[in-house]
C-alpha positions in Angstrom: -10.5 9.3 25.9 -10.6 11.3 22.3 -8.7 13.9 21.5 -12.1 15.6 20.2 -14.0 14.8 23.5 -11.1 16.3 25.1 -11.3 19.5 23.7 -15.3 19.5 23.3 -14.9 19.3 27.7 -12.6 21.5 28.3 -14.1 24.2 25.7 -17.8 23.4 26.2 -18.3 23.0 22.5 -20.4 20.3 21.4 -19.1 18.0 19.1 -21.6 17.4 15.4 -20.5 16.2 12.2 -17.8 17.7 10.6 -18.3 20.1 7.2 -15.8 20.9 4.9 -16.1 22.3 1.7 -15.1 20.3 -1.9 -13.3 21.4 -4.8 -13.5 19.1 -7.5 -10.5 17.7 -8.9 -10.5 18.3 -13.3 -10.2 15.0 -15.3 -10.9 12.5 -12.3 -13.9 10.9 -13.8 -13.1 7.0 -12.9 -13.1 4.8 -10.1 -10.0 4.8 -8.0 -9.0 4.9 -4.9 -6.7 6.9 -2.8 -3.5 6.4 -1.3 -1.9 8.8 1.0 1.5 7.1 1.8 3.8 9.8 3.6 3.6 12.2 6.1 6.2 14.9 7.3 9.0 13.1 9.1 10.3 9.6 9.4 8.0 8.8 12.2 5.5 7.7 9.9 7.2 6.4 6.5 6.7 3.1 5.1 9.6 1.7 3.1 7.4 -1.0 1.6 4.9 0.5 -0.1 5.5 -0.3 -3.0 5.5 -3.9 -2.6 1.6 -3.1 -1.4 1.2 -1.3 -4.6 2.6 -4.2 -6.6 0.4 -6.7 -4.9 -3.0 -5.1 -5.2 -2.5 -3.4 -8.7 -3.5 -6.8 -10.8 -6.9 -7.0 -9.2 -7.3 -3.2 -9.7 -6.5 -3.6 -13.2 -9.1 -5.9 -13.7 -11.9 -3.2 -12.0 -10.5 -0.7 -13.7 -9.8 1.0 -10.7 -6.9 3.6 -10.7 -4.5 4.6 -7.5 -4.4 8.5 -7.4 -1.0 9.0 -5.0 -1.8 11.8 -2.7 1.5 13.7 -1.5 3.7 16.2 -2.0 7.1 14.4 -2.0 8.9 14.0 -5.0 8.2 10.2 -5.4 5.5 8.9 -7.5 5.5 4.7 -6.6 5.0 3.1 -9.6 1.3 2.0 -10.8 0.4 5.5 -9.2 -1.2 8.0 -10.7 0.4 11.3 -8.2 -1.9 14.4 -7.4 0.2 16.8 -6.3 -0.4 21.0 -5.5 -4.0 20.6 -4.6 -6.2 22.5 -1.7 -7.3 20.9 1.3 -11.0 21.5 -0.5 -9.8 19.0 -3.3 -8.7 16.7 -1.0 -11.7 16.5 0.5 -13.6 16.1 -3.0 -10.7 13.3 -3.7 -11.3 11.9 -0.5 -15.3 11.6 -0.6 -15.2 10.7 -4.3 -12.7 7.6 -3.7 -13.5 3.9 -2.9 -11.6 3.7 -0.3 -8.6 5.1 1.5 -4.9 3.3 2.1 -2.3 5.2 3.8 -1.2 6.5 7.3 -2.7 7.7 10.0 -3.5 11.5 8.8 -5.6 14.3 7.8 -7.2 11.9 4.7 -7.6 9.3 7.8 -10.0 11.8 9.3 -11.9 13.1 6.2 -12.3 9.6 5.1 -14.0 8.9 8.6 -16.4 11.9 8.2 -17.1 11.0 4.5 -17.9 7.1 6.1 -15.4 5.7 3.5 -13.7 2.7 3.6 -9.8 2.7 5.0 -6.6 1.0 5.8 -4.5 2.7 7.9 -1.0 2.4 9.6 -0.7 3.4 12.8 3.0 3.7 14.1 4.8 4.9 17.1 3.7 8.8 16.4 0.7 9.3 18.2 -1.6 7.0 20.8 -4.4 5.6 18.5 -6.9 5.7 21.1 -7.0 9.5 21.2 -6.3 10.0 17.8 -7.8 7.4 16.0 -11.1 8.5 13.6 -13.8 9.9 15.5 -16.6 9.3 12.9 -17.7 6.9 10.6 -18.5 2.9 10.5 -15.8 1.2 12.8 -16.5 -2.1 10.4 -15.2 -0.1 7.1 -11.7 1.2 9.0 -8.8 -1.3 9.4 -5.8 -0.2 11.0 -2.5 -1.8 11.6 -0.8 -1.1 15.2 2.7 -0.9 15.3 4.1 -3.4 18.4 5.7 -0.7 20.6 7.2 -3.5 22.2 6.4 -2.0 25.9 7.8 1.6 24.5 5.1 4.7 24.8 4.3 6.4 21.6 5.9 9.3 20.5 4.6 12.9 19.5 7.7 13.7 17.2 7.6 13.8 13.7 11.4 12.3 14.1 11.3 9.4 16.2 9.7 5.8 16.3 10.0 5.7 12.4 11.8 1.9 12.9 7.9 0.7 14.2 6.4 1.2 10.7 8.7 -1.3 9.0 6.9 -4.2 11.3 3.9 -4.1 8.5 4.2 -6.9 6.1 3.3 -6.2 2.9 0.5 -8.7 2.8 
Protein backbone atom coordinates (compact mmCIF):
# COMPACT_ATOMS: atom_id res chain seq x y z
CA UNK A 1 0.00 0.00 0.00
CA UNK A 2 1.27 3.46 -0.90
CA UNK A 3 1.90 5.86 1.99
CA UNK A 4 -0.74 8.27 0.71
CA UNK A 5 -3.30 5.45 0.65
CA UNK A 6 -2.41 4.41 4.18
CA UNK A 7 -2.72 8.00 5.38
CA UNK A 8 -6.10 8.31 3.66
CA UNK A 9 -7.33 5.02 5.10
CA UNK A 10 -6.33 5.80 8.68
CA UNK A 11 -7.29 9.49 8.66
CA UNK A 12 -10.44 9.31 6.56
CA UNK A 13 -9.14 12.08 4.28
CA UNK A 14 -9.98 11.69 0.59
CA UNK A 15 -7.08 11.48 -1.85
CA UNK A 16 -7.23 14.29 -4.38
CA UNK A 17 -4.78 15.93 -6.74
CA UNK A 18 -2.30 18.09 -4.81
CA UNK A 19 -2.14 21.85 -5.24
CA UNK A 20 0.86 24.03 -4.50
CA UNK A 21 1.28 27.72 -5.18
CA UNK A 22 4.01 28.54 -7.68
CA UNK A 23 6.30 31.55 -7.56
CA UNK A 24 8.42 32.32 -10.66
CA UNK A 25 12.19 32.41 -10.56
CA UNK A 26 13.54 35.53 -12.28
CA UNK A 27 15.77 35.09 -15.31
CA UNK A 28 14.58 31.61 -16.27
CA UNK A 29 13.20 32.10 -19.78
CA UNK A 30 14.71 29.13 -21.59
CA UNK A 31 14.08 25.40 -21.97
CA UNK A 32 15.66 23.26 -19.28
CA UNK A 33 15.67 19.95 -17.52
CA UNK A 34 15.61 20.09 -13.75
CA UNK A 35 18.42 18.14 -12.11
CA UNK A 36 17.99 17.24 -8.43
CA UNK A 37 21.09 15.18 -7.59
CA UNK A 38 21.29 15.32 -3.80
CA UNK A 39 19.46 14.85 -0.58
CA UNK A 40 20.58 14.85 3.00
CA UNK A 41 22.66 11.90 4.07
CA UNK A 42 24.71 9.29 2.30
CA UNK A 43 21.80 6.96 1.46
CA UNK A 44 20.87 8.88 -1.71
CA UNK A 45 24.33 9.97 -2.83
CA UNK A 46 25.09 8.85 -6.40
CA UNK A 47 28.75 9.42 -7.21
CA UNK A 48 28.48 9.21 -11.02
CA UNK A 49 26.32 12.26 -11.74
CA UNK A 50 29.12 14.13 -13.52
CA UNK A 51 29.46 11.21 -15.94
CA UNK A 52 25.71 11.30 -16.59
CA UNK A 53 25.82 15.05 -17.27
CA UNK A 54 28.80 14.62 -19.61
CA UNK A 55 26.84 12.03 -21.61
CA UNK A 56 23.61 14.02 -21.99
CA UNK A 57 24.99 17.57 -22.23
CA UNK A 58 26.10 17.48 -25.92
CA UNK A 59 22.64 16.46 -27.16
CA UNK A 60 20.91 18.96 -24.89
CA UNK A 61 23.23 21.73 -26.12
CA UNK A 62 22.32 20.95 -29.73
CA UNK A 63 18.67 21.49 -28.78
CA UNK A 64 19.44 24.63 -26.73
CA UNK A 65 18.27 22.95 -23.53
CA UNK A 66 20.02 23.83 -20.29
CA UNK A 67 20.43 21.78 -17.12
CA UNK A 68 19.35 23.52 -13.92
CA UNK A 69 20.88 21.91 -10.87
CA UNK A 70 18.61 22.27 -7.87
CA UNK A 71 20.12 21.77 -4.44
CA UNK A 72 21.68 23.49 -1.49
CA UNK A 73 25.07 21.80 -1.59
CA UNK A 74 28.27 23.64 -2.42
CA UNK A 75 29.21 21.66 -5.52
CA UNK A 76 27.92 22.38 -8.98
CA UNK A 77 28.32 19.83 -11.74
CA UNK A 78 30.18 20.94 -14.84
CA UNK A 79 27.61 21.75 -17.53
CA UNK A 80 24.87 22.75 -15.09
CA UNK A 81 23.46 26.05 -13.87
CA UNK A 82 23.04 25.91 -10.12
CA UNK A 83 19.79 27.19 -8.64
CA UNK A 84 20.00 27.67 -4.89
CA UNK A 85 18.26 29.44 -2.01
CA UNK A 86 14.75 29.16 -3.41
CA UNK A 87 11.43 28.45 -1.76
CA UNK A 88 9.20 25.41 -2.11
CA UNK A 89 6.87 27.51 -4.25
CA UNK A 90 9.74 28.47 -6.58
CA UNK A 91 10.77 24.81 -6.71
CA UNK A 92 7.21 23.98 -7.78
CA UNK A 93 7.38 26.63 -10.53
CA UNK A 94 10.72 25.30 -11.81
CA UNK A 95 9.44 21.73 -11.75
CA UNK A 96 6.29 22.68 -13.66
CA UNK A 97 8.25 24.69 -16.27
CA UNK A 98 10.90 22.00 -16.80
CA UNK A 99 10.97 19.57 -19.70
CA UNK A 100 11.70 16.71 -17.31
CA UNK A 101 13.24 15.85 -13.96
CA UNK A 102 16.48 13.95 -13.52
CA UNK A 103 17.59 12.95 -10.05
CA UNK A 104 16.88 10.97 -6.95
CA UNK A 105 13.77 10.04 -5.02
CA UNK A 106 12.86 13.39 -3.44
CA UNK A 107 10.28 16.13 -2.93
CA UNK A 108 10.89 17.21 -6.55
CA UNK A 109 9.97 13.76 -7.78
CA UNK A 110 6.56 14.06 -6.14
CA UNK A 111 6.12 17.58 -7.50
CA UNK A 112 6.97 16.34 -11.00
CA UNK A 113 4.40 13.56 -10.69
CA UNK A 114 1.71 16.05 -9.65
CA UNK A 115 2.53 18.13 -12.77
CA UNK A 116 2.69 14.96 -14.91
CA UNK A 117 6.29 15.63 -15.94
CA UNK A 118 8.58 12.99 -17.41
CA UNK A 119 11.22 11.84 -14.94
CA UNK A 120 14.27 9.63 -14.60
CA UNK A 121 14.80 8.82 -10.93
CA UNK A 122 17.30 6.71 -9.00
CA UNK A 123 16.00 4.77 -6.00
CA UNK A 124 18.59 3.32 -3.65
CA UNK A 125 18.07 1.46 -0.39
CA UNK A 126 16.55 4.43 1.41
CA UNK A 127 12.88 3.74 0.78
CA UNK A 128 10.55 0.94 -0.16
CA UNK A 129 9.70 1.79 -3.78
CA UNK A 130 6.12 0.49 -3.84
CA UNK A 131 5.02 2.57 -0.86
CA UNK A 132 7.04 5.72 -1.71
CA UNK A 133 6.94 6.00 -5.50
CA UNK A 134 5.08 8.93 -7.10
CA UNK A 135 1.35 8.57 -6.73
CA UNK A 136 0.23 10.94 -9.49
CA UNK A 137 1.08 11.33 -13.17
CA UNK A 138 1.39 9.02 -16.14
CA UNK A 139 3.53 5.99 -15.21
CA UNK A 140 4.50 5.67 -18.89
CA UNK A 141 6.66 8.81 -18.63
CA UNK A 142 8.05 8.03 -15.18
CA UNK A 143 11.24 6.00 -15.32
CA UNK A 144 12.76 4.57 -12.16
CA UNK A 145 16.02 2.77 -11.60
CA UNK A 146 15.82 0.58 -8.53
CA UNK A 147 18.93 -0.59 -6.72
CA UNK A 148 19.42 -4.31 -6.28
CA UNK A 149 19.35 -4.65 -2.49
CA UNK A 150 20.73 -8.18 -2.78
CA UNK A 151 18.04 -9.60 -0.53
CA UNK A 152 18.40 -6.88 2.12
CA UNK A 153 15.47 -4.84 3.32
CA UNK A 154 15.16 -1.13 2.52
CA UNK A 155 16.44 1.26 5.13
CA UNK A 156 14.79 4.46 6.28
CA UNK A 157 18.10 5.86 7.48
CA UNK A 158 19.57 8.81 5.63
CA UNK A 159 23.05 7.58 6.49
CA UNK A 160 22.91 3.86 5.64
CA UNK A 161 22.54 2.19 2.26
CA UNK A 162 24.47 4.64 0.08
CA UNK A 163 26.60 1.85 -1.35
CA UNK A 164 23.59 0.68 -3.38
CA UNK A 165 23.34 3.93 -5.36
CA UNK A 166 26.54 3.42 -7.31
CA UNK A 167 25.24 0.22 -8.94
CA UNK A 168 23.68 2.37 -11.66
CA UNK A 169 25.65 2.80 -14.87
CA UNK A 170 25.85 6.45 -16.02
CA UNK A 171 24.57 5.40 -19.45
